[in-house]
Structures are given as structure tokens and as C-alpha cells.
C-alpha positions as CSV (number, residue, x, y, z in Angstrom):
1,M,-29.8,-19.3,-16.7
2,E,-32.4,-18.4,-19.2
3,E,-31.8,-16.8,-22.6
4,Y,-32.8,-12.7,-22.8
5,T,-33.6,-12.4,-26.4
6,N,-34.7,-8.4,-26.3
7,K,-32.4,-5.2,-26.2
8,V,-34.0,-3.9,-22.5
9,P,-30.8,-3.7,-19.4
10,V,-31.7,-6.3,-17.0
11,R,-31.8,-4.8,-14.1
12,I,-30.4,-6.5,-11.0
13,K,-31.7,-5.7,-7.5
14,S,-30.3,-7.8,-5.1
15,G,-28.2,-11.3,-5.2
16,H,-25.2,-12.5,-4.2
17,I,-21.3,-13.1,-5.2
18,E,-20.1,-17.0,-5.5
19,D,-17.1,-18.7,-6.4
20,E,-17.9,-19.6,-10.6
21,H,-20.7,-17.6,-10.5
22,I,-23.2,-14.2,-9.4
23,V,-26.6,-14.9,-8.3
24,A,-28.4,-12.0,-9.3
25,E,-32.1,-11.1,-8.4
26,A,-33.1,-10.2,-12.1
27,G,-36.7,-10.2,-13.7
28,G,-38.7,-11.1,-11.0
29,E,-36.7,-14.8,-10.5
30,F,-32.6,-15.2,-9.2
31,Q,-30.7,-16.1,-12.5
32,K,-27.1,-17.5,-12.1
33,I,-24.4,-15.4,-14.7
34,P,-21.0,-17.3,-14.7
35,F,-18.1,-15.2,-14.5
36,E,-16.2,-17.3,-17.1
37,S,-19.4,-16.5,-19.7
38,I,-19.0,-12.4,-18.7
39,E,-17.7,-11.1,-21.7
40,Y,-17.7,-7.5,-21.3
41,I,-18.2,-4.6,-17.9
42,C,-19.0,-0.7,-18.8
43,L,-19.3,2.0,-16.5
44,G,-21.5,4.4,-17.0
45,I,-21.6,7.7,-15.1
46,I,-25.1,9.6,-17.1
47,D,-25.3,13.4,-16.1
48,E,-29.2,13.8,-17.1
49,K,-30.8,17.1,-17.5
50,L,-34.0,17.9,-15.4
51,T,-37.4,19.4,-16.5
52,T,-39.8,21.0,-14.2
53,S,-43.5,21.2,-15.0
54,D,-43.8,24.1,-13.4
55,P,-44.7,27.0,-15.9
56,P,-43.1,30.3,-15.1
57,K,-44.8,33.1,-13.8
58,S,-46.7,35.6,-15.8
59,N,-45.9,39.3,-15.2
60,M,-49.6,40.2,-14.8
61,R,-49.3,36.9,-11.7
62,N,-46.5,39.1,-10.3
63,M,-48.0,42.1,-10.4
64,I,-50.8,41.0,-8.4
65,Q,-48.4,39.0,-6.0
66,G,-46.9,42.6,-5.5
67,F,-50.4,44.3,-4.9
68,F,-50.8,42.2,-2.0
69,G,-47.8,41.5,0.1
70,G,-46.9,38.4,-2.0
71,G,-44.2,38.9,-3.9
72,D,-41.4,39.0,-1.6
73,K,-42.8,35.8,0.5
74,S,-42.5,34.1,-2.7
75,D,-38.9,34.9,-3.6
76,K,-37.9,34.0,-0.3
77,E,-39.5,30.9,-0.5
78,T,-38.7,29.5,-3.8
79,K,-36.1,26.4,-3.4
80,I,-33.5,26.2,-6.0
81,Q,-34.1,23.1,-7.9
82,P,-31.4,20.6,-8.6
83,T,-30.7,21.3,-12.9
84,S,-29.0,17.7,-13.3
85,R,-29.0,14.5,-12.1
86,T,-25.3,11.8,-11.6
87,T,-26.3,8.2,-12.1
88,Y,-23.5,5.6,-11.4
89,I,-24.9,2.1,-13.5
90,L,-22.9,-1.1,-13.8
91,D,-24.0,-3.0,-17.1
92,I,-22.7,-6.7,-17.6
93,Y,-22.5,-8.1,-20.6
94,V,-22.6,-12.1,-20.9
95,K,-22.0,-14.1,-24.3
96,N,-24.5,-14.7,-26.8
97,I,-27.1,-12.1,-24.9
98,P,-27.7,-9.1,-26.8
99,A,-29.2,-6.7,-23.2
100,P,-26.7,-6.5,-20.5
101,F,-27.5,-7.0,-17.1
102,R,-27.6,-3.7,-15.3
103,I,-26.7,-2.1,-11.4
104,D,-28.1,0.8,-10.9
105,A,-25.7,2.7,-7.4
106,S,-28.9,4.1,-6.7
107,S,-31.3,1.3,-6.0
108,I,-28.9,-2.3,-5.5
109,N,-29.6,-3.8,-2.5
110,Y,-25.6,-4.5,-1.8
111,K,-26.0,-7.1,1.2
112,G,-24.8,-10.3,-0.3
113,F,-22.4,-8.6,-3.3
114,I,-20.3,-7.0,-0.5
115,K,-18.8,-8.3,3.2
116,K,-19.6,-4.8,4.9
117,V,-22.3,-2.5,3.8
118,T,-21.5,1.1,5.1
119,Y,-23.5,4.1,5.2
120,I,-21.3,5.6,2.3
121,S,-23.0,4.5,-1.4
122,A,-19.8,5.7,-3.3
123,D,-17.6,2.8,-1.1
124,N,-20.6,0.2,-1.6
125,F,-20.7,1.0,-5.0
126,K,-16.8,0.9,-5.6
127,M,-16.3,-2.5,-3.7
128,L,-19.4,-4.3,-5.6
129,V,-17.7,-3.3,-9.2
130,H,-14.0,-4.7,-7.8
131,N,-15.8,-8.4,-7.1
132,I,-17.7,-8.4,-9.9
133,C,-14.7,-7.7,-12.2
134,S,-12.0,-9.3,-10.6
135,K,-13.6,-12.6,-10.3
136,S,-14.5,-12.3,-14.6
137,E,-11.0,-12.8,-16.1
138,N,-11.9,-13.0,-19.4
139,C,-13.5,-9.8,-19.2
140,R,-12.8,-6.9,-21.0
141,F,-13.6,-3.3,-19.3
142,N,-14.4,0.0,-21.0
143,N,-12.1,3.4,-20.3
144,A,-14.6,4.7,-17.6
145,L,-14.2,1.6,-15.1
146,V,-10.5,1.1,-15.5
147,T,-10.5,4.8,-14.3
148,F,-12.9,4.1,-11.5
149,L,-11.0,1.2,-10.2
150,T,-6.9,2.3,-10.6
151,K,-7.9,6.4,-9.7
152,R,-5.8,6.8,-13.2
153,K,-5.5,11.1,-13.5
154,E,-8.2,11.2,-17.0
155,K,-11.7,12.2,-17.2
156,P,-14.1,9.2,-18.3
157,Q,-17.1,9.9,-21.1
158,I,-20.0,11.5,-20.3
159,F,-23.1,10.5,-21.1
160,T,-26.4,12.7,-21.0
161,S,-28.8,10.0,-21.0
162,K,-28.9,6.3,-20.5
163,N,-29.6,5.3,-24.4
164,E,-26.1,6.9,-25.2
165,F,-24.4,4.8,-22.7
166,E,-26.0,2.0,-24.4
167,L,-25.0,2.9,-28.1
168,V,-21.3,3.8,-27.1
169,S,-21.2,0.3,-25.6
170,I,-23.0,-1.6,-28.0
171,K,-20.7,-0.7,-30.4
172,K,-17.3,-0.9,-28.0
173,R,-18.9,-4.2,-27.7
174,H,-18.3,-5.0,-31.1
175,N,-14.7,-4.3,-31.2
176,L,-13.9,-5.8,-27.4
177,E,-10.0,-6.2,-28.9
178,S,-9.5,-2.4,-28.1
179,E,-11.1,-2.7,-24.6
180,A,-9.0,-3.3,-21.5
181,S,-8.4,-6.8,-20.7
182,W,-8.7,-8.5,-16.9
183,Q,-5.0,-8.8,-16.7
184,E,-4.3,-5.0,-17.3
185,L,-6.0,-4.0,-13.8
186,D,-4.4,-4.8,-10.6
187,F,-7.2,-5.4,-8.6
188,E,-4.9,-5.9,-5.1
189,A,-4.2,-2.1,-5.5
190,A,-7.9,-1.4,-6.0
191,V,-9.5,-3.3,-3.4
192,E,-10.1,-0.8,-0.6
193,P,-12.0,2.5,-1.2
194,S,-10.8,5.4,-0.2
195,F,-13.6,8.0,-0.7
196,S,-17.4,9.8,0.3
197,E,-19.7,10.5,-1.3
198,D,-19.2,14.0,-1.1
199,N,-15.9,13.4,-3.3
200,M,-16.9,11.8,-5.7
201,D,-15.9,14.0,-8.4
202,D,-12.9,13.9,-7.4
203,V,-11.9,10.1,-7.9
204,W,-12.3,10.6,-11.4
């Protein structure tokens, strides 16, 4: 496996799972990530606020539109824009490599990682997470990932940016003994996904 020395997450676009390692397309090449070398896996729920480049209408512009009968039409055609975007990412930390390998739920090619790809992306992502974590026996997991797999009722930490998530993950990586171990998770009970994208928030 290539030795990555930078601290920028390496995005996994596609790949597949074998008995002893993950074959991942990362950095333009296929890399083997041995399960025995994975020491920490973190699930990040990122709720980013969205900004718009459209300037607010001035009073003069509104008045002119009113004179020409455009005010009502403009109001009716105005679309409600989302104010935030929620992203689910999985960071996989390997021994002696500073930066994690990253899987983004919205951009990963699930073929190869799971047996059957469904039209429900949330189910696909949960099965992918399960398939990787269940083979990472030397690994520790953050609280959000444990909640995700075991359906605990408590709410996991929500991050406002990927940078915030990375800083917290790096800090916890230096104290892995306080994180959940592989032996603490019941992977057999977490095999079958039982939710859809529409009720993703209900899982937490």
C-alpha cells in the first residue's frame, strides 16, 4: 500500500471487499487496505449551512416590479432554497498514516462493497459500513458509528463542517482506549438495514 504522508483525507470512489483487505480506488490508483491495519473508523454527520450568491432585492427594484405588475409574479415563482445540507462520511484511519481514507455516502460507487445495491442509498450506506467494520477486528469506533449500527437512542454529535469533524476525530485518535472496541458491537444484530432515506433522522 502506498504510504500517504499528507493530512488531507484520501477519497475512496469505488472498490470491493476481500477477506483480508479493502481494495479501494483512491488517489487515482487501486490501493489495498488490510483490515488488520485499520485502527479507527469514524462516522461523521455534517450539517453545513448553505449561502446564496443572490443579492437581496432593493426597495427600488421591488417598487419598479410593482408598477409593472411583476411583484406578485415574482413572489409566486420564488422557490424555497434549502438552508443546510447534511452529509454522511466514513473516515478510516490506518496505522502510521496521518490522513484517513474517506467514503462519502453521496458519491461512493456501492457495487463491490455490498452484495445487493438497492434504490435506497441510506440502506446501501449502512450495509457498506457494516461490511467494513465487521472485518476490522483490531479497530475502535466513534460514538456516532456505534449508534448508527446498533440503533442506540442517544443523539450523536452533529458537526457544522468537515474540518470540525476531522479535528475531533484526530483528537480522539490519540486516546483510542476511550472509544468503543470491535468486541463491544453486535454485528450479527446489525446486518439488516431497516430504514429508508426518508426517515434517516429517526435512526439517531
